[in-house]
C-alpha positions in Angstrom: -2.2 15.8 -24.9 -2.8 18.4 -22.4 0.2 17.6 -20.4 2.7 15.6 -22.3 6.2 16.6 -20.9 5.3 18.3 -18.0 7.0 18.1 -15.0 4.2 17.0 -12.6 5.8 14.4 -10.1 2.8 13.1 -8.6 -0.7 13.0 -9.6 -3.9 12.5 -7.7 -7.2 12.5 -9.4 -10.3 11.4 -6.8 -13.5 9.9 -7.6 -15.1 13.5 -7.6 -14.0 13.8 -11.1 -16.8 12.2 -13.1 -15.7 13.0 -16.7 -12.7 10.4 -18.1 -9.2 11.4 -18.9 -8.8 11.6 -22.3 -6.5 9.4 -24.4 -2.7 10.5 -24.3 -3.3 13.2 -21.8 -0.1 12.8 -19.4 1.8 10.6 -22.3 5.7 11.0 -21.8 5.5 13.3 -18.8 7.7 13.2 -15.8 5.2 11.4 -13.3 6.8 9.1 -10.3 3.5 8.5 -8.5 0.1 8.3 -9.8 -3.3 7.9 -7.5 -6.1 7.9 -10.0 -9.9 7.1 -9.4 -11.7 8.3 -12.8 -11.9 6.3 -16.0 -9.1 7.2 -18.1 -8.4 6.4 -22.0 -6.0 4.6 -24.5 -2.2 5.4 -24.0 -3.0 8.3 -21.0 -0.1 7.8 -19.0 2.0 5.7 -21.7 6.1 5.9 -22.2 6.2 7.8 -18.8 9.7 6.2 -18.1 9.8 8.0 -14.3 6.3 6.3 -13.0 6.9 4.1 -10.5 4.1 3.5 -8.6 0.2 3.2 -9.3 -2.9 3.1 -7.6 -5.9 2.5 -9.2 -9.2 3.6 -7.3 -12.4 1.5 -6.7 -14.2 3.5 -9.4 -11.6 1.7 -12.1 -13.3 -1.2 -13.7 -11.4 -1.3 -16.8 -7.7 -0.5 -17.6 -7.7 1.0 -21.6 -5.4 -0.4 -23.9 -1.6 1.0 -23.9 -3.0 2.8 -20.9 0.9 2.4 -19.3 2.5 1.2 -22.3 6.3 1.3 -22.0 6.4 2.6 -18.3 9.8 1.1 -18.1 10.3 2.2 -14.3 6.9 1.1 -13.3 7.2 -1.3 -10.4 4.0 -1.5 -8.6 0.4 -1.1 -9.5 -2.6 -1.5 -7.3 -5.6 -2.7 -8.9 -9.2 -2.1 -7.3 -11.4 -5.1 -6.8 -14.0 -4.0 -9.2 -11.4 -4.3 -12.2 -13.0 -6.6 -14.9 -10.5 -6.0 -18.0 -7.3 -5.3 -18.6 -6.8 -3.9 -22.1 -4.7 -5.1 -25.0 -1.0 -3.8 -24.2 -1.9 -2.0 -21.1 1.4 -3.1 -19.3 3.5 -3.9 -22.5 7.3 -3.1 -22.1 6.9 -2.3 -18.2 10.3 -4.2 -17.6 10.4 -3.2 -13.9 6.7 -4.3 -13.1 7.3 -6.6 -10.3 4.0 -7.2 -8.3 0.4 -7.4 -9.6 -2.2 -8.7 -7.8 -5.1 -9.7 -10.1 -8.8 -9.2 -8.3 -11.4 -11.7 -8.4 -13.8 -9.9 -10.3 -11.3 -10.1 -13.4 -12.8 -11.5 -16.2 -10.6 -10.4 -19.3 -6.8 -9.6 -19.9 -5.9 -8.5 -23.5 -3.7 -9.0 -26.1 0.3 -8.5 -25.1 -1.2 -6.7 -21.7 2.1 -7.9 -19.7 4.5 -8.3 -22.9 8.0 -8.1 -21.7 7.2 -7.5 -17.9 10.7 -9.2 -17.2 10.6 -8.4 -13.6 7.1 -10.2 -13.0 7.9 -13.2 -11.1 4.5 -14.8 -10.4 0.8 -14.7 -11.2 -2.1 -16.1 -9.7 -5.4 -16.0 -12.1 -8.4 -15.7 -10.4 -11.5 -18.1 -11.2 -13.4 -15.3 -12.5 -11.0 -15.0 -15.3 -12.5 -16.1 -18.6 -10.0 -14.6 -21.7 -6.7 -14.6 -21.7 -5.1 -12.9 -25.1 -2.6 -14.0 -27.1 1.1 -13.1 -26.0 0.0 -11.6 -22.7 2.4 -12.5 -21.0 5.3 -13.3 -23.8 8.7 -12.1 -23.4 10.9 -11.1 -26.0 14.3 -13.1 -26.4 17.5 -11.3 -26.4 18.8 -10.8 -29.6 22.4 -11.3 -28.3 22.1 -15.1 -27.2 18.3 -16.2 -28.1 17.6 -16.4 -24.7 14.0 -15.1 -22.9 15.2 -12.5 -20.2 11.8 -12.9 -18.1 11.4 -13.7 -14.5 8.0 -15.3 -14.4 8.4 -18.6 -12.4 5.2 -19.5 -11.2 1.5 -19.5 -12.5 -1.2 -20.5 -10.1 -4.9 -21.2 -11.4 -7.7 -21.7 -9.3 -10.5 -24.1 -9.4 -10.8 -23.2 -13.5 -8.5 -22.7 -16.4 -9.3 -19.6 -18.6 -9.7 -19.6 -22.3 -6.4 -18.4 -23.9 -7.2 -16.7 -27.4 -5.1 -16.7 -30.6 -4.1 -13.3 -32.3 -7.5 -13.4 -33.9 -9.1 -13.5 -30.6 -10.3 -16.9 -31.2 -9.7 -19.9 -28.4 -6.2 -21.1 -29.2 -5.3 -24.7 -28.2 -1.6 -23.5 -28.8 -1.3 -20.3 -26.5 1.8 -18.2 -26.5 
């Protein structure tokens, strides 16, 4: 990617940018704060272990797969009201992520989208949510004592329960 490993601390990309950011553009960089309002590709901001805060602008309708994969210091994400999809493994391994508010427009959460987000304490599913991918909120067990290390203690549903999918993307009677 064009900026991999660069010491950029804050990145702002406004809605005046009409083309999308390519995959892997800032992967592994040193960003601490991100404010983006244009489409971006798979893994564009993955493995930036210094990233703490993300603000997604109103033109963002989808968070691509692995977009913030293993951004271990990411604590807060501001998601716009028009977002419809959170892709597979979008926040996988964001172990410091504490707060996520899912917008009323959201229809799909992908496979392992929030896997190993150990610090996430609660989630509220909007009524618009239709599908939740397999292992979307799965927490890996700690190998030394076999216990889950996650903090997710509260899950709230509105007036309907979304369809939970298995690993093949089919409706599951036994969601993980």
